[in-house]
Each structure stands twice: as C-alpha cells, then as structure tokens.
C-alpha positions in Angstrom: -18.0 -8.3 -4.3 -15.4 -8.4 -1.9 -12.2 -5.8 -1.7 -9.4 -8.1 -2.4 -9.2 -7.4 -6.3 -9.0 -4.4 -6.0 -6.5 -3.8 -3.5 -4.2 -6.2 -5.9 -4.7 -3.8 -9.0 -4.3 -1.1 -7.2 -0.8 -2.5 -6.2 0.4 -3.1 -9.6 -0.3 -0.2 -11.0 1.5 2.1 -8.6 4.3 -0.8 -8.5 4.6 0.1 -12.0 4.4 3.0 -12.0 7.2 4.7 -9.5 9.7 2.1 -11.4 8.2 3.8 -15.2 9.7 6.8 -12.7 13.4 6.6 -13.3 13.7 5.6 -16.7 13.2 9.2 -17.6 16.9 10.1 -15.7 19.8 9.1 -18.2 22.8 8.3 -18.1 24.5 12.1 -19.6 25.8 11.6 -23.6 29.4 11.3 -22.5 31.8 9.0 -23.7 34.1 6.5 -22.5 36.7 8.5 -21.3 35.1 11.0 -20.0 36.9 12.7 -16.9 35.3 12.8 -13.4 34.7 16.7 -13.5 32.9 16.2 -16.9 30.5 13.3 -15.2 30.5 15.5 -12.2 28.9 18.3 -14.5 26.7 16.6 -16.9 25.2 14.6 -13.7 24.4 18.2 -12.3 22.8 19.5 -15.9 20.0 16.8 -14.7 19.3 17.8 -11.7 15.4 18.9 -12.7 15.5 15.1 -14.1 16.8 14.5 -10.2 13.8 16.1 -8.3 10.5 15.7 -10.2 12.4 12.1 -9.7 12.3 12.1 -6.1 9.4 14.0 -5.7 7.1 12.0 -7.6 7.9 9.5 -5.6 7.0 10.7 -2.5 4.2 12.2 -3.6 3.0 8.6 -5.1 4.0 7.0 -1.9 1.8 9.5 0.0 -1.1 8.8 -2.3 -0.8 4.4 -2.1 -0.6 4.5 1.6 -3.2 6.3 1.1 -5.1 4.8 -0.8 -4.5 1.3 1.4 -6.2 3.3 4.5 -8.7 3.1 2.6 -8.7 -0.4 2.5 -8.5 -1.0 5.7 -12.1 0.3 6.0 -13.6 -1.1 3.0 -15.6 -4.5 3.0 -17.0 -4.0 -0.2 -17.8 -2.2 -3.9 -19.9 -2.2 -6.4 -19.7 -1.5 -9.5 -19.7 2.5 -9.7 -17.3 2.3 -7.4 -15.0 0.1 -8.9 -15.2 2.9 -11.8 -14.7 4.9 -9.1 -11.4 3.3 -8.3 -9.9 3.2 -12.2 -10.4 7.0 -12.6 -8.5 7.5 -9.7 -6.2 4.4 -10.4 -5.2 5.6 -14.1 -5.1 9.2 -12.8 -2.0 7.8 -11.3 -0.8 5.4 -14.5 -0.7 9.0 -16.3 2.3 10.7 -13.5 5.2 8.9 -14.9 4.6 11.5 -18.4 3.4 14.2 -15.8 6.9 13.7 -14.2 8.9 13.9 -17.2 7.4 16.4 -18.7 8.0 18.2 -15.4 11.7 17.2 -15.4 11.9 18.1 -19.0 10.3 21.7 -18.9 10.7 22.4 -15.1 10.0 26.0 -15.0 8.2 26.7 -17.1 5.0 27.3 -16.3 2.5 25.2 -18.3 4.7 22.2 -17.1 3.6 22.8 -14.0 0.7 23.8 -14.2 0.0 20.2 -15.5 1.7 18.2 -13.1 -0.7 20.5 -10.8 -3.8 20.1 -11.8 -2.2 15.9 -12.6 -2.4 15.7 -8.5 -5.8 17.5 -7.6 -6.9 15.6 -10.0 -6.1 12.0 -8.6 -6.4 13.9 -5.2 -10.4 15.0 -5.7 -10.6 11.0 -6.7 -9.1 9.3 -3.2 -11.6 12.0 -1.5 -14.3 11.5 -3.6 -14.2 7.0 -3.6 -14.0 8.0 0.1 -17.6 10.0 0.5 -19.0 7.4 -1.9 -17.3 4.4 0.1 -19.0 6.2 3.6 -22.1 7.1 2.6 -22.6 3.6 0.4 -22.6 1.3 3.1 -19.2 0.2 1.5 -17.0 0.7 5.2 -16.8 -1.9 7.9 -19.0 -1.3 11.4 -14.8 -0.4 12.9 -15.4 2.4 10.6 -17.3 5.5 13.0 -17.9 9.3 12.4 -14.2 9.8 12.7 -12.6 8.0 11.2 -14.6 9.2 8.9 -14.4 12.8 9.3 -11.0 12.1 9.8 -9.7 10.3 6.8 -11.8 12.9 4.3 -10.4 15.6 6.5 -6.6 14.5 5.7 -6.9 13.8 2.0 -8.7 17.4 1.6 -5.7 19.6 3.7 -3.1 17.6 1.1 -5.3 18.9 -1.7 -6.0 22.1 -0.3 -2.1 22.0 -0.5 -1.9 21.4 -4.4 -4.6 24.2 -5.2 -2.7 26.5 -3.3 0.2 25.2 -5.2 -1.1 25.0 -8.7 -2.6 29.0 -8.3 1.7 30.0 -7.6 3.1 28.3 -9.5 1.4 30.7 -13.1 2.9 33.2 -10.8 6.2 31.5 -9.8 6.5 28.0 -10.8 9.8 27.5 -9.0 7.8 28.4 -5.0 5.1 26.3 -7.0 7.4 23.1 -7.8 8.7 23.5 -3.9 5.2 22.9 -2.3 4.3 19.9 -4.2 7.7 19.2 -3.1 6.7 19.8 0.8 3.0 18.8 1.0 3.9 15.6 0.9 6.3 15.4 4.0 2.9 16.9 5.9 1.9 13.2 6.4 4.0 11.8 7.5 3.6 12.5 10.9 1.5 10.5 12.2 -1.8 11.0 12.2 -5.1 10.0 14.7 -6.4 7.3 11.5 -2.5 5.6 12.0 -3.0 5.5 15.7 -6.3 3.1 15.2 -5.2 1.7 12.7 -2.3 0.4 15.2 -4.4 -0.3 18.3 -7.1 -2.0 15.7 -4.2 -4.6 15.1 -2.9 -5.5 18.5 -6.2 -6.1 19.2 -7.0 -8.4 16.6 -3.3 -9.5 17.4 -4.3 -10.0 21.3 -7.3 -11.9 20.7 
C-alpha cells in the first residue's frame, strides 16, 4: 500500500486540530462601551488561554514536521502500520481538549499531568511507528541506518523531555509548564535529517 493517503489524512487531522486550538481563546465578555483599560484588563485575564494556545500550536507544529519527515522515507505501508498511524492521529486530535483543560486550570496538577501524559503518549507513538517502519521494510533505500538511528534519537529526546516535565509538574506546575513550552524550541535547530533531506532534494533537482 502506498503512503500518500496516510499523509493526506494526517495533514487534515493536523490542520483541524491546530485550528480548533484557537476556539478556546474567547473575546473578553465586556459591554461594547467598555473602556480601553477594561479591555486590556480583560485580555490580560485570558493569558492562560493564550499561553496554552501558543504552546500547543508549537508542539503540534513540531509533531507535524516530525511526521512529515518520516514520510520522506516511508515508501509503503501495511495494516499494523496504518493502525499505529491512526492511534497517533487520535492523540493529535486529543490535543485541543488537553489545551482547553490546561487553559482553564493553568496551575492545576491534574490539568498539567493530563497535558503531559498526552504529549508523552503522542511522542512514543510517533517513535513506535518509525521503529516499526524501519524494522518491517517500509522505508526507501535512502533511509540509511544512520538516518534511522538519528531520527529515532531525535524523537526520543523530546519524549524524554516531556517525561521529565511531567514529573516536575507534579511538584511545580509552573516549572513543568515552562518545560513543556521550551522543548519545541529544541527542534528549531537544523538537524542531520534536515541536512540529508535538503541534500537529497538538491540531487533530485540537479538530476
């Protein structure tokens, strides 16, 4: 089975989930005659919603890029892999709920734990489907052992970070939330996988 339909479904789920995040950021419930000061106060009071939205949007962006990069190497699929991908997308679709919960109870340990567990399970599922694809002949010939290892390590680094943040959030929700937000910035730096993809694209263009 080809992988194009899997990618199309994933793009749709990511697009919907990332859009739904903003629906929890509401305009302050103020009369039309509210002063500028009242409006500013109302906006400042909604900062947990804005923070949860921004953090979750970045995290979903990182997950989409990771999923996209995997499918630069995945050439075919099978039934177990399809179900693994469905479970991964189910985790992605759950993110708007976790974000709404966090935005409403920003310092609550249960809310931060639910958020962290969701991120951890999503990351582990992404890692699991990559390892499955690598071990069951679903990758193309350009997926060298080095690329397979580097991709797996890159996914696990974020997952380990979320595990640490989850543990810390039970002791201090603010520090745990700060870590949740900072981890996506690690993926902004260029990696060996990115360099390989750029080089491969240049070779194909030159050919």
